[in-house]
Every structure is written in C-alpha cells, then in structure tokens.
C-alpha positions in Angstrom: -94.4 -7.4 83.6 -96.6 -8.7 80.8 -94.6 -11.9 80.7 -94.9 -12.4 84.5 -98.7 -11.9 84.3 -98.9 -14.5 81.5 -96.9 -17.0 83.5 -98.9 -16.6 86.8 -102.3 -16.7 85.0 -102.0 -20.5 85.0 -100.7 -20.8 88.5 -103.1 -23.7 89.3 -101.3 -26.0 86.8 -99.5 -29.0 88.4 -96.6 -28.4 85.9 -95.2 -26.0 88.4 -94.2 -28.9 90.6 -92.4 -31.0 88.0 -88.6 -31.4 88.7 -87.8 -30.0 85.3 -89.6 -26.8 86.2 -87.5 -26.4 89.4 -84.3 -27.2 87.5 -84.9 -24.3 85.1 -85.2 -21.7 87.9 -82.6 -19.4 89.3 -83.1 -18.8 93.0 -82.6 -15.4 94.6 -82.4 -16.8 98.1 -81.3 -20.4 97.8 -79.9 -20.5 101.4 -83.5 -20.7 102.6 -83.7 -24.3 101.3 -81.7 -25.3 104.4 -85.0 -24.7 106.2 -86.2 -28.1 104.8 -83.7 -29.8 107.2 -85.7 -28.4 110.1 -88.9 -30.1 109.0 -88.0 -33.5 110.4 -87.2 -31.8 113.7 -90.6 -30.1 113.5 -92.3 -33.5 112.9 -90.5 -35.1 115.8 -91.6 -32.3 118.2 -95.2 -32.6 116.8 -95.2 -36.4 117.3 -93.8 -36.1 120.9 -96.4 -33.4 121.7 -99.3 -35.6 120.3 -98.0 -38.7 122.2 -97.8 -36.8 125.5 -101.4 -35.5 124.9 -102.6 -39.1 124.4 -101.0 -40.3 127.7 -103.1 -37.8 129.6 -106.3 -39.3 128.2 -108.1 -42.0 130.2 -109.0 -44.9 128.0 -111.8 -47.2 129.4 -111.3 -49.9 126.8 -110.3 -53.5 127.1 -107.1 -54.2 125.2 -108.7 -56.8 123.0 -111.3 -54.2 122.0 -108.7 -51.9 120.7 -108.4 -52.5 116.9 -106.4 -50.6 114.3 -108.4 -49.2 111.4 -107.1 -47.8 108.1 -109.4 -44.8 108.7 -107.1 -43.8 111.6 -104.6 -42.6 109.1 -106.9 -39.9 108.1 -106.1 -38.0 111.3 -102.6 -37.2 109.8 -104.1 -35.3 106.8 -104.2 -31.9 108.5 -100.6 -32.3 109.6 -99.5 -33.3 106.1 -101.4 -30.3 104.5 -99.7 -28.0 107.0 -96.3 -29.4 106.0 -97.1 -28.7 102.4 -98.1 -25.1 103.3 -94.7 -24.6 105.1 -92.8 -26.2 102.2 -94.5 -23.9 99.7 -93.7 -20.8 101.9 -90.0 -21.8 101.9 -90.1 -22.2 98.1 -91.7 -18.8 97.7 -89.2 -17.1 100.0 -86.3 -18.7 98.0 -87.8 -16.6 95.1 -87.7 -18.7 92.0 -87.1 -16.7 88.9 -85.9 -16.8 85.3 -83.5 -14.2 83.9 -82.9 -13.5 80.2 -79.8 -11.4 79.5 -80.0 -9.3 76.4 -76.8 -7.8 75.0 -76.9 -4.7 72.7 -73.6 -4.2 70.9 -72.5 -1.2 68.9 -69.4 0.5 67.7 -68.5 3.9 66.1 -67.2 1.8 63.2 -64.5 2.3 60.6 -64.8 3.4 57.0 -62.8 1.1 54.8 -62.4 1.4 51.0 -61.1 -1.7 49.1 -59.2 -0.7 46.0 -58.6 -3.7 43.7 -56.6 -4.0 40.5 -58.4 -5.8 37.7 -55.9 -5.2 35.0 -54.9 -8.0 32.6 -51.9 -9.1 34.6 -54.3 -10.1 37.5 -55.1 -13.1 35.3 -51.6 -14.6 36.1 -52.0 -17.9 37.8 -49.2 -17.8 40.5 -52.2 -17.5 42.8 -55.0 -20.1 42.6 -57.0 -19.9 40.5 -55.6 -16.5 39.6 -54.6 -13.3 41.3 -58.0 -11.6 40.9 -60.0 -14.5 42.2 -57.6 -14.9 45.2 -58.1 -11.2 45.9 -61.9 -11.5 45.7 -61.8 -14.5 48.1 -59.8 -12.8 50.8 -61.9 -9.7 50.4 -65.1 -11.7 51.1 -63.5 -13.2 54.2 -62.3 -9.8 55.4 -65.8 -8.3 55.1 -67.4 -11.3 56.9 -65.2 -10.5 59.9 -66.2 -6.9 60.3 -68.8 -5.5 62.6 -70.8 -2.4 61.8 -68.0 -0.9 59.6 -68.9 0.8 56.4 -67.0 -0.7 53.5 -66.7 0.5 49.9 -65.2 -0.9 46.7 -63.2 0.7 43.9 -61.8 -1.3 40.9 -59.3 -0.1 38.3 -57.2 -1.0 35.3 -56.7 1.7 32.7 -59.4 3.7 34.4 -60.9 3.6 37.9 -64.5 3.6 39.0 -66.4 3.1 42.2 -68.0 -0.3 42.3 -69.8 0.3 45.6 -70.1 3.3 47.9 -69.4 2.9 51.6 -72.1 0.6 53.0 -72.7 -1.7 56.0 -74.9 -4.0 53.8 -72.3 -6.8 53.6 -74.6 -9.1 51.6 -74.9 -6.5 48.9 -71.2 -5.8 49.0 -70.5 -9.5 48.6 -72.6 -9.5 45.4 -70.6 -6.6 44.1 -67.4 -8.5 44.7 -68.8 -11.6 43.0 -69.5 -9.5 40.0 -66.0 -8.2 39.6 -64.5 -9.4 36.3 -61.8 -8.3 33.8 -64.3 -6.9 31.3 -65.7 -4.3 33.7 -63.2 -1.8 32.3 -62.2 -1.9 28.7 -59.2 0.4 28.8 -56.0 -1.4 29.6 -53.2 -0.4 31.9 -52.9 0.2 35.7 -54.2 3.6 36.9 -53.1 3.5 40.5 -53.3 7.3 41.0 -56.8 7.5 39.6 -58.0 4.6 41.8 -56.7 6.4 44.9 -58.4 9.6 43.8 -61.7 7.9 43.3 -61.5 6.1 46.7 -60.6 9.4 48.4 -63.5 11.2 46.7 -65.8 8.5 48.2 -64.4 9.0 51.7 -63.7 12.7 51.9 -67.1 13.5 53.3 -67.0 10.7 55.9 -67.1 11.9 59.5 -65.8 8.6 60.8 -62.9 8.8 63.3 -61.0 6.1 61.4 -60.8 6.0 57.6 -58.8 3.2 55.9 -57.9 2.4 52.3 -56.6 -1.0 51.2 -54.9 -0.9 47.8 -54.1 -4.2 46.1 -52.2 -4.2 42.9 -49.6 -6.2 40.9 -48.2 -3.5 38.7 -46.8 0.0 38.2 -48.8 3.1 37.5 -49.1 3.0 33.7 -52.4 4.8 33.0 -54.6 7.6 34.3 -53.9 11.3 34.6 -53.2 11.6 38.3 -49.8 10.8 39.8 -50.0 8.1 42.6 -47.9 10.1 45.0 -50.0 13.2 44.6 -53.2 11.1 45.0 -51.7 9.6 48.2 -50.9 13.0 49.6 -54.5 14.1 48.9 -55.8 11.0 50.8 -53.5 11.7 53.7 -54.9 15.3 53.9 -58.3 13.7 54.6 -56.8 11.6 57.4 -57.1 8.4 55.3 -54.7 5.6 56.3 -53.4 3.6 53.4 -52.3 -0.1 53.3 -50.7 -1.2 50.1 -50.4 -4.9 49.0 -48.1 -5.8 46.1 -49.3 -9.2 44.8 -47.3 -11.6 42.6 -44.1 -13.6 42.4 -40.9 -12.5 40.6 -39.6 -14.4 37.6 -41.5 -16.8 35.4 -45.2 -17.2 36.3 -48.0 -19.2 34.6 -50.3 -17.2 32.4 -53.0 -19.1 30.6 -52.6 -21.8 27.9 -50.9 -21.7 24.5 -52.4 -23.0 21.2 -51.7 -26.6 22.2 -53.2 -26.3 25.6 -49.9 -26.2 27.4 -49.3 -23.8 30.3 -47.8 -20.6 29.1 -45.2 -18.7 31.3 -44.4 -15.1 31.3 -41.7 -13.0 33.0 -43.1 -11.0 35.9 -41.5 -8.0 37.6 -42.9 -5.6 40.1 -41.5 -2.2 41.2 -42.4 -1.9 44.8 -41.1 1.7 45.2 -44.4 3.4 44.4 -46.6 1.2 46.6 -44.1 1.6 49.5 -44.1 5.3 49.1 -48.0 5.4 49.0 -48.1 3.4 52.3 -45.6 5.7 53.9 -47.5 8.8 52.9 -50.7 7.3 54.1 -49.2 6.3 57.5 -50.1 2.7 56.8 -48.1 -0.5 55.9 -46.7 -2.0 52.7 -46.9 -5.8 52.2 -45.6 -8.1 49.5 -47.4 -11.4 49.0 -46.5 -14.2 46.7 -49.2 -16.8 47.3 -52.8 -17.2 48.6 -51.8 -18.0 52.2 -49.6 -14.9 52.4 -52.4 -12.8 51.1 -54.9 -14.2 53.6 -52.3 -13.5 56.4 -52.0 -9.9 55.4 -55.7 -9.3 55.4 -55.9 -11.0 58.7 -53.3 -8.6 60.1 -55.1 -5.5 58.7 -58.3 -6.9 60.2 -56.6 -7.1 63.5 -55.1 -3.7 63.4 -58.2 -1.9 62.2 -60.7 -3.0 64.8 -63.0 -0.5 66.4 -63.8 -1.0 70.1 -67.1 -2.9 70.4 -69.2 -1.5 73.2 -72.2 -3.2 74.7 -75.1 -2.7 77.1 -76.5 -5.7 79.0 -80.1 -5.8 80.0 -81.4 -8.3 82.5 -85.0 -9.2 82.1 -86.0 -11.1 85.3 -89.4 -12.8 85.8 -90.4 -13.8 89.3 -92.4 -17.0 89.9 -92.8 -16.8 93.7 -96.4 -15.6 93.5 -97.4 -19.0 92.0 -96.1 -20.9 95.0 -97.4 -18.3 97.4 -100.9 -18.8 96.0 -100.6 -22.5 96.4 -99.4 -22.0 100.0 -102.5 -19.9 100.7 -104.8 -22.6 99.3 -103.2 -25.3 101.5 -103.3 -23.0 104.5 -107.0 -22.3 104.1 -107.6 -26.1 103.7 -105.7 -26.8 106.8 -107.7 -24.1 108.7 -110.9 -25.6 107.5 -109.9 -29.1 108.7 -108.8 -27.8 112.1 -111.8 -25.5 112.6 -114.7 -27.7 111.6 -116.2 -31.0 112.6 -114.0 -32.8 110.1 -111.1 -32.4 112.4 -112.9 -34.1 115.2 -114.0 -37.0 113.0 -110.4 -37.5 111.8 -109.0 -37.4 115.3 -111.6 -39.8 116.7 
C-alpha cells in the first residue's frame, strides 16, 4: 500500500503517458481496450448530429461574406477534451498494474558428513594434481550445488578428527576444505574405523530426517582402535546412510619425483572388501574411481540421489495505477463541463 501511495503522489506527471510506461504495465481487463474502436463511431455520430443542427439554422449572410477563420477550430476543443476524458476512463477501467512475484524457498534439508582420507598415499598423482587435491575440488563443487543442507567435514590418516561441524555456512566450509593438507595429522596410517566413529559422533544428535556420510579413501584400515565394520554398524544404528568411494588405480602409479627429478612410480593395490561392506551396512553405495572425471561423476550421482524436496511459497505484490488515470479523467471532465457551461462555450461555437 505504501508503494502505491508513493506512485500515485506524482499522478500529475506527464511521464504516465509515455509509451514506455504503458509497455511496462500488466492489464487486469485488457479486453476493454476494444472500446477504443467505438470512438470513431462516436465521432461520426457527433459530427452528423452537429451537421443536422446547423441545417436547421437560418443564415442571413451573403455567400461572399462567409469567410473561414482559424479561430473556428476552437469550437472543437470541448469535443476533443471530452474524448480525452472517455479515453482515460477506458484506461482506468482496463486497470493498469505492476506485479512483483516473490518466491520463498525452503527445505527440511539433509545432514551430510564428508569423511576424507589425508594419508600419505593420497599424494599419489594418478589423479591431477594428486588424489587429495582432486577430492578437495569435487567436494567444493558438491557443496556449491547444495541448498540449505548442513554439511560437516572429518579428515583422517593415522587418527581422525572433526575439521568442521555440521553447518550451512558454505563459505566457511569452503575455507576449511582449502586448508586441508597432509600435515594436519602427524600420525601415519589409515584409521577408517576411527573416522566413521568421529563422523557418527557429530551426527548422532541430529534430528534431520536424512543423514548421509560420504567416505573417501584409497587404502585399508591400518590404524585406529575401532574396527571399521563395528563403526559402520554404529552409524547405521543412528540411521546414517553411508556412501563409500575407493579412489585410485591398480598397478604402477606416479608418486612424486626421485633424486634426479624424474617421476617415481610405486605399486598400488586396494582391497575394496571393507569399503564395500561399510556401504552395505550403511544402506548406501560403493564406488570405485580411477580418475578425476569418474570422481566428479560419482559425486554428481550422490548429489542427485540425496536431494531434499525444495518447497516454495509465492507471493504476488500487485500495485494498481488506475487511480492516476482516473484523476486525470476527472480533471478533463471538469474542464469539459466548464467549457460547456460557461460563456466560453458560446464564444467557441460562434
């Protein structure tokens, strides 16, 4: 209402009659514009009536004394003003308005915990530039595609610790991901069971209807004091779905440089059994990826699977502008009445 009052306060501005103003309106009753086609018929009837009225007048003038004067055009002013009045009434009845639609979106959201291996073997360069950096890159893209989900982060090698609690502050989460490096944890090894336990501890008090854990690792459980299968069963008891991603190629893979600056190769093997079992217990999926593109595809699939329904409310904020043209119509109607009801009318007709 405040917006409408502000718009109608300057109703006397001639800007309301610019073509660009009319083109920006939506019209509630556009069918009324067909009334403009009746105006020529109205003018024709008016002209015929005026002509018949003149024929009934006795003119006692010699033909040569009848001269045309430009001032005779003034007698058409009242008729023109009346046409403007009618036109403005039509515009007002067509009801010009502007509508702004506001959309409010929300979702109950999903709690997601990313569990990322940062052990020494994640430096292997079968992914570009290496396994860890590839994992960080797809994690950033995954987070960017979420909407109102809470996401947390756990990293592990010989030990596991929570890098970020569940949060919907994606910018802050991105900073935590950027700060992941191999020197965050001094103890070597791969403590998969401990990482699952830490992630479960972060999620166990969550009241979200959907809780998801994404475990990314390239090795077997070689450290920690919690068995991975036991940790997976504990997570499942809290209704946490677990996706596991085994990252890395089999065989010889590049791993840094030797003393002479040449690429060094190491033999890489990966026992998928434990990761498959964890996914099975967690009612999720197991994936094996061997390059950056495959890793991105897996995260894209998980992103597609774990989407909460986005609900929305739409609000229509409509502002009417017909009062402006109605005021102008009243002005022209009063002007027309003045010309028809005063001596001015007689002067113009004579």
